[in-house]
Backbone as CSV, one residue per row, in Angstrom:
resi,resn,N_x,N_y,N_z,CA_x,CA_y,CA_z,C_x,C_y,C_z
1,MET,-14.690,-12.527,6.882,-15.707,-11.929,7.690,-16.872,-12.872,7.874
2,ALA,-17.261,-13.586,6.848,-18.380,-14.529,6.958,-18.074,-15.646,7.931
3,VAL,-16.832,-16.082,7.991,-16.443,-17.139,8.910,-16.613,-16.676,10.333
4,GLU,-16.156,-15.457,10.618,-16.286,-14.928,11.997,-17.753,-14.799,12.395
5,VAL,-18.552,-14.272,11.488,-19.977,-14.100,11.766,-20.637,-15.448,12.009
6,SER,-20.310,-16.428,11.178,-20.946,-17.759,11.385,-20.520,-18.375,12.710
7,LEU,-19.266,-18.137,13.104,-18.814,-18.690,14.390,-19.517,-17.992,15.561
8,ILE,-19.628,-16.681,15.471,-20.286,-15.920,16.536,-21.771,-16.246,16.652
9,VAL,-22.460,-16.239,15.487,-23.895,-16.512,15.496,-24.166,-17.981,15.831
10,GLY,-23.387,-18.877,15.225,-23.616,-20.294,15.433,-23.421,-20.737,16.876
11,ALA,-22.480,-20.169,17.574,-22.206,-20.545,18.964,-22.931,-19.645,19.946
12,LYS,-23.739,-18.731,19.389,-24.489,-17.774,20.255,-23.575,-16.990,21.155
13,LEU,-22.518,-16.443,20.598,-21.542,-15.674,21.361,-21.929,-14.203,21.453
14,TRP,-22.916,-13.757,20.666,-23.330,-12.359,20.675,-24.275,-12.162,21.852
15,GLU,-23.925,-11.232,22.724,-24.703,-10.999,23.944,-25.749,-9.899,23.687
16,ARG,-26.845,-9.971,24.378,-27.885,-8.921,24.363,-28.067,-8.401,25.776
17,PRO,-28.161,-7.093,25.918,-28.334,-6.559,27.280,-29.722,-6.885,27.795
18,ARG,-29.786,-7.224,29.065,-31.083,-7.522,29.688,-31.689,-6.260,30.278
19,ARG,-30.820,-5.312,30.636,-31.291,-4.028,31.183,-30.518,-2.918,30.511
20,LYS,-31.056,-1.712,30.570,-30.376,-0.545,29.950,-29.024,-0.285,30.562
21,ALA,-28.877,-0.571,31.870,-27.621,-0.318,32.532,-26.491,-1.218,32.013
22,GLU,-26.843,-2.325,31.408,-25.830,-3.285,30.933,-25.400,-3.013,29.484
23,ARG,-26.034,-2.057,28.805,-25.764,-1.860,27.379,-24.305,-1.615,27.073
24,GLU,-23.675,-0.724,27.812,-22.290,-0.398,27.513,-21.363,-1.589,27.750
25,GLN,-21.563,-2.287,28.821,-20.738,-3.468,29.116,-20.927,-4.568,28.072
26,VAL,-22.178,-4.825,27.694,-22.456,-5.832,26.704,-21.864,-5.443,25.347
27,MET,-21.938,-4.145,25.027,-21.339,-3.678,23.767,-19.837,-3.947,23.769
28,LEU,-19.179,-3.699,24.899,-17.746,-3.987,24.998,-17.468,-5.472,24.849
29,PHE,-18.283,-6.328,25.462,-18.122,-7.766,25.313,-18.247,-8.178,23.842
30,ASN,-19.240,-7.620,23.153,-19.469,-7.962,21.749,-18.327,-7.487,20.856
31,VAL,-17.809,-6.285,21.143,-16.682,-5.794,20.354,-15.462,-6.681,20.607
32,ALA,-15.228,-7.049,21.877,-14.114,-7.924,22.178,-14.251,-9.276,21.517
33,THR,-15.459,-9.824,21.524,-15.728,-11.101,20.857,-15.443,-11.000,19.357
34,ALA,-15.937,-9.983,18.697,-15.738,-9.797,17.277,-14.261,-9.636,16.958
35,LEU,-13.547,-8.832,17.752,-12.108,-8.644,17.507,-11.343,-9.931,17.733
36,THR,-11.673,-10.635,18.800,-11.006,-11.901,19.078,-11.201,-12.908,17.957
37,MET,-12.406,-13.028,17.494,-12.686,-13.950,16.395,-11.967,-13.533,15.108
38,THR,-11.992,-12.247,14.815,-11.350,-11.766,13.610,-9.832,-12.003,13.647
39,ILE,-9.239,-11.675,14.771,-7.782,-11.896,14.938,-7.454,-13.376,14.874
40,GLY,-8.255,-14.198,15.599,-7.966,-15.616,15.612,-8.093,-16.261,14.249
41,VAL,-9.178,-15.981,13.545,-9.390,-16.547,12.214,-8.319,-16.072,11.260
42,SER,-7.955,-14.803,11.337,-6.919,-14.226,10.456,-5.566,-14.867,10.669
43,VAL,-5.203,-15.018,11.947,-3.907,-15.612,12.279,-3.847,-17.072,11.782
44,PHE,-4.880,-17.828,12.067,-4.890,-19.223,11.632,-4.959,-19.334,10.112
45,TYR,-5.672,-18.439,9.468,-5.738,-18.453,7.996,-4.342,-18.196,7.420
46,LEU,-3.649,-17.200,7.979,-2.307,-16.905,7.514,-1.357,-18.066,7.724
47,ALA,-1.487,-18.693,8.884,-0.628,-19.862,9.175,-0.878,-21.022,8.207
48,VAL,-2.129,-21.296,7.941,-2.461,-22.367,6.983,-1.991,-22.001,5.590
49,PHE,-2.152,-20.723,5.217,-1.704,-20.259,3.900,-0.183,-20.463,3.744
50,LEU,0.549,-20.030,4.762,2.017,-20.161,4.692,2.467,-21.591,4.690
51,LEU,1.795,-22.462,5.463,2.158,-23.889,5.443,1.826,-24.501,4.086
52,ALA,0.695,-24.153,3.513,0.324,-24.690,2.200,1.275,-24.203,1.131
53,LEU,1.689,-22.936,1.241,2.635,-22.370,0.297,3.995,-23.083,0.383
54,ALA,4.474,-23.281,1.600,5.742,-23.976,1.799,5.671,-25.407,1.278
55,ALA,4.554,-26.078,1.581,4.379,-27.446,1.109,4.330,-27.522,-0.404
56,ALA,3.664,-26.565,-1.030,3.579,-26.549,-2.490,4.962,-26.354,-3.125
57,PHE,5.747,-25.412,-2.577,7.086,-25.190,-3.125,8.000,-26.386,-2.883
58,LEU,7.831,-27.045,-1.759,8.710,-28.192,-1.441,8.323,-29.463,-2.171
59,LEU,7.027,-29.666,-2.380,6.569,-30.933,-2.910,6.239,-30.960,-4.392
60,LEU,5.961,-29.802,-4.971,5.548,-29.789,-6.375,6.660,-29.266,-7.263
61,ASP,7.000,-30.012,-8.277,7.913,-29.493,-9.267,7.080,-29.159,-10.519
62,GLY,7.699,-28.563,-11.488,6.975,-28.114,-12.674,6.226,-29.217,-13.388
63,HIS,6.874,-30.373,-13.544,6.263,-31.490,-14.253,5.036,-32.038,-13.489
64,SER,5.185,-32.227,-12.189,4.087,-32.744,-11.364,2.928,-31.768,-11.370
65,PHE,3.204,-30.485,-11.216,2.167,-29.482,-11.201,1.393,-29.479,-12.519
66,GLN,2.111,-29.598,-13.620,1.435,-29.594,-14.921,0.607,-30.836,-15.099
67,GLN,1.049,-31.983,-14.593,0.262,-33.202,-14.702,-1.018,-33.108,-13.862
68,LEU,-0.931,-32.519,-12.682,-2.071,-32.434,-11.793,-3.098,-31.377,-12.223
69,SER,-2.636,-30.300,-12.793,-3.534,-29.180,-13.059,-3.722,-28.831,-14.534
70,ASP,-2.981,-29.435,-15.408,-3.012,-29.096,-16.829,-2.666,-27.636,-17.084
71,GLN,-1.860,-27.064,-16.197,-1.398,-25.677,-16.340,0.135,-25.668,-16.119
72,SER,0.779,-24.697,-16.718,2.227,-24.632,-16.522,2.534,-24.077,-15.122
73,TRP,3.639,-24.531,-14.558,4.072,-24.131,-13.222,4.522,-22.685,-13.270
74,SER,4.024,-21.892,-12.289,4.491,-20.536,-12.105,4.287,-20.194,-10.641
75,ILE,4.991,-19.179,-10.186,4.862,-18.767,-8.794,3.430,-18.302,-8.522
76,GLY,2.829,-17.621,-9.462,1.471,-17.155,-9.296,0.486,-18.309,-9.137
77,LYS,0.679,-19.383,-9.871,-0.192,-20.542,-9.784,-0.002,-21.279,-8.449
78,ILE,1.221,-21.308,-7.975,1.487,-21.952,-6.642,0.837,-21.126,-5.547
79,VAL,0.975,-19.805,-5.612,0.358,-18.957,-4.579,-1.160,-19.080,-4.658
80,GLU,-1.706,-19.128,-5.866,-3.146,-19.294,-6.017,-3.624,-20.619,-5.450
81,SER,-2.829,-21.661,-5.651,-3.171,-22.987,-5.119,-3.136,-22.984,-3.584
82,ALA,-2.141,-22.339,-3.005,-2.034,-22.231,-1.548,-3.181,-21.405,-0.988
83,TRP,-3.528,-20.334,-1.682,-4.647,-19.496,-1.256,-5.961,-20.271,-1.247
84,MET,-6.206,-21.061,-2.291,-7.418,-21.871,-2.370,-7.421,-22.898,-1.254
85,THR,-6.296,-23.542,-1.024,-6.188,-24.542,0.034,-6.497,-23.935,1.402
86,ALA,-5.911,-22.769,1.686,-6.138,-22.107,2.984,-7.598,-21.665,3.127
87,SER,-8.191,-21.171,2.050,-9.580,-20.741,2.106,-10.517,-21.929,2.353
88,LEU,-10.310,-23.042,1.669,-11.141,-24.210,1.868,-10.949,-24.796,3.276
89,ALA,-9.720,-24.814,3.762,-9.431,-25.285,5.113,-10.108,-24.428,6.164
90,THR,-10.122,-23.130,5.965,-10.796,-22.202,6.898,-12.293,-22.406,6.893
91,LEU,-12.878,-22.546,5.729,-14.310,-22.822,5.638,-14.656,-24.165,6.279
92,GLY,-13.808,-25.164,6.044,-14.021,-26.476,6.672,-13.941,-26.391,8.171
93,GLY,-13.020,-25.602,8.661,-12.895,-25.416,10.124,-14.114,-24.742,10.715
94,ALA,-14.651,-23.766,9.990,-15.883,-23.077,10.433,-17.054,-24.026,10.461
95,VAL,-17.143,-24.874,9.441,-18.257,-25.848,9.422,-18.080,-26.829,10.577
96,GLY,-16.857,-27.296,10.827,-16.617,-28.185,11.936,-16.929,-27.537,13.279
97,ALA,-16.566,-26.297,13.435,-16.887,-25.560,14.680,-18.386,-25.416,14.842
98,GLY,-19.101,-25.268,13.735,-20.540,-25.132,13.789,-21.224,-26.415,14.252
99,LEU,-20.550,-27.555,14.072,-21.083,-28.822,14.516,-20.817,-29.115,15.970
100,GLU,-19.900,-28.347,16.586,-19.604,-28.506,18.008,-20.770,-28.016,18.859
101,GLU,-20.824,-28.498,20.077,-21.838,-28.000,20.995,-21.505,-26.561,21.361
102,ASP,-22.534,-25.752,21.589,-22.340,-24.324,21.905,-21.523,-24.132,23.150
103,ASP,-21.707,-24.986,24.159,-20.973,-24.832,25.422,-19.438,-25.021,25.192
104,ILE,-19.076,-25.931,24.342,-17.664,-26.190,24.062,-17.065,-24.977,23.350
105,THR,-17.783,-24.422,22.381,-17.299,-23.275,21.652,-17.177,-22.048,22.572
106,ARG,-18.178,-21.856,23.436,-18.157,-20.737,24.376,-16.966,-20.891,25.332
107,ALA,-16.718,-22.090,25.815,-15.608,-22.316,26.725,-14.289,-22.041,26.031
108,ALA,-14.175,-22.434,24.767,-12.941,-22.156,24.017,-12.738,-20.670,23.790
109,ALA,-13.817,-19.959,23.607,-13.723,-18.521,23.326,-13.532,-17.701,24.590
110,TYR,-14.081,-18.116,25.704,-14.114,-17.254,26.876,-13.278,-17.692,28.067
111,THR,-12.764,-18.875,28.068,-11.972,-19.332,29.213,-10.546,-19.544,28.816
112,ARG,-9.684,-19.492,29.818,-8.267,-19.800,29.558,-7.863,-20.879,30.521
113,GLU,-6.919,-21.669,30.077,-6.430,-22.766,30.929,-5.487,-22.165,31.961
114,SER,-5.576,-22.643,33.166,-4.651,-22.181,34.179,-3.340,-22.952,34.086
115,ASP,-2.289,-22.378,34.624,-0.983,-23.015,34.591,-0.885,-24.131,35.629
116,GLU,-1.824,-24.140,36.572,-1.795,-25.138,37.619,-2.368,-26.427,37.072
117,GLY,-1.777,-27.512,37.422,-2.213,-28.795,36.886,-3.009,-29.525,37.862
């Protein structure tokens, strides 16, 4: 949730109505923005988690894991490691997005590429 809020606030994606007549439309825009960010961050978080989990199972054996972490290898420890990796990667992505120019972030959030080249 904090990642979505930081992306929305940092890129100034939250709209404010200029007139009373715009309130309902602006509210719909804001709800759509919040849902889009939540779905997007959640999907990418899950993808990074699954990739980290697959990499951990493929690349770490019990001996290597114990040497690296001073803990015995277990499925729970591998899942925990993948969870931490995905969480740090998501936070890093949010920090990186915060360093982008607002116009670039707005364009990524609100425009779509056409199929015409």
